[in-house]
Each structure stands twice: as structure tokens, then as C-alpha cells.
C-alpha positions as CSV (number, residue, x, y, z in Angstrom):
1,M,5.0,-13.2,22.7
2,S,7.4,-14.6,19.9
3,G,5.0,-17.3,19.6
4,Q,1.8,-15.2,18.9
5,W,3.9,-13.4,16.0
6,V,4.3,-16.8,14.6
7,A,0.2,-17.6,15.0
8,L,-0.5,-14.1,13.4
9,L,2.1,-14.7,10.6
10,L,0.5,-18.1,10.1
11,L,-3.1,-16.7,10.0
12,A,-1.7,-14.0,7.3
13,V,-0.2,-16.8,5.2
14,A,-3.7,-18.7,5.4
15,G,-5.4,-15.7,4.5
16,F,-3.6,-15.1,1.5
17,L,-3.8,-18.6,0.3
18,A,-7.7,-18.9,0.8
19,G,-7.9,-15.6,-1.3
20,G,-5.5,-17.0,-4.0
21,A,-8.0,-20.5,-3.8
22,Y,-10.9,-18.1,-4.4
23,S,-9.7,-16.2,-6.9
24,T,-8.2,-19.0,-9.0
25,W,-11.5,-21.1,-8.6
26,K,-12.7,-20.2,-12.1
27,N,-9.5,-20.9,-13.9
28,S,-8.1,-23.6,-12.5
29,R,-10.0,-26.0,-9.9
30,A,-7.2,-28.1,-9.1
31,L,-4.7,-25.2,-8.2
32,A,-7.7,-23.7,-6.2
33,V,-8.0,-27.0,-4.1
34,T,-4.5,-27.6,-3.5
35,L,-4.1,-23.6,-2.3
36,G,-7.1,-24.2,0.1
37,F,-5.8,-27.5,1.6
38,A,-2.5,-25.2,2.7
39,A,-4.6,-22.6,3.4
40,A,-6.4,-25.3,5.9
41,L,-2.7,-26.3,6.5
42,A,-1.8,-23.1,8.0
43,V,-4.5,-22.2,10.2
44,G,-4.3,-25.9,12.0
45,G,-0.4,-25.0,12.5
46,A,-1.5,-21.5,13.8
47,V,-4.3,-23.1,16.2
48,A,-2.1,-25.8,17.0
49,W,1.0,-23.1,17.7
50,L,-1.4,-21.3,20.4
51,A,-2.5,-24.6,21.7
């Protein structure tokens, strides 16, 4: 059961990071790309945790 909570938390963090990337795209492209990369890592971690 606790493994599912970790994956859910990682997905929530990924959503937060993706929203930050979307909102900073016009002001700072480098930061937006970094946040998008971190969001992709968080999603990958959640999928790996569930597998």
C-alpha cells in the first residue's frame, strides 16, 4: 500500500513541475526546460516504482 502512495506523490510532484514549466515558458525558456525535464524524471520514477 505504501508504494502506491509514493507513486502518487511522485505524480503530484510531476504535475506541479509541469505546471511550473508551462507558466515560466514565456519568461525563462531554460528554466522551463529544466522543470519539464524534472517532471519527466518524476513521471519515470513513478512508473518505475509501480512496475
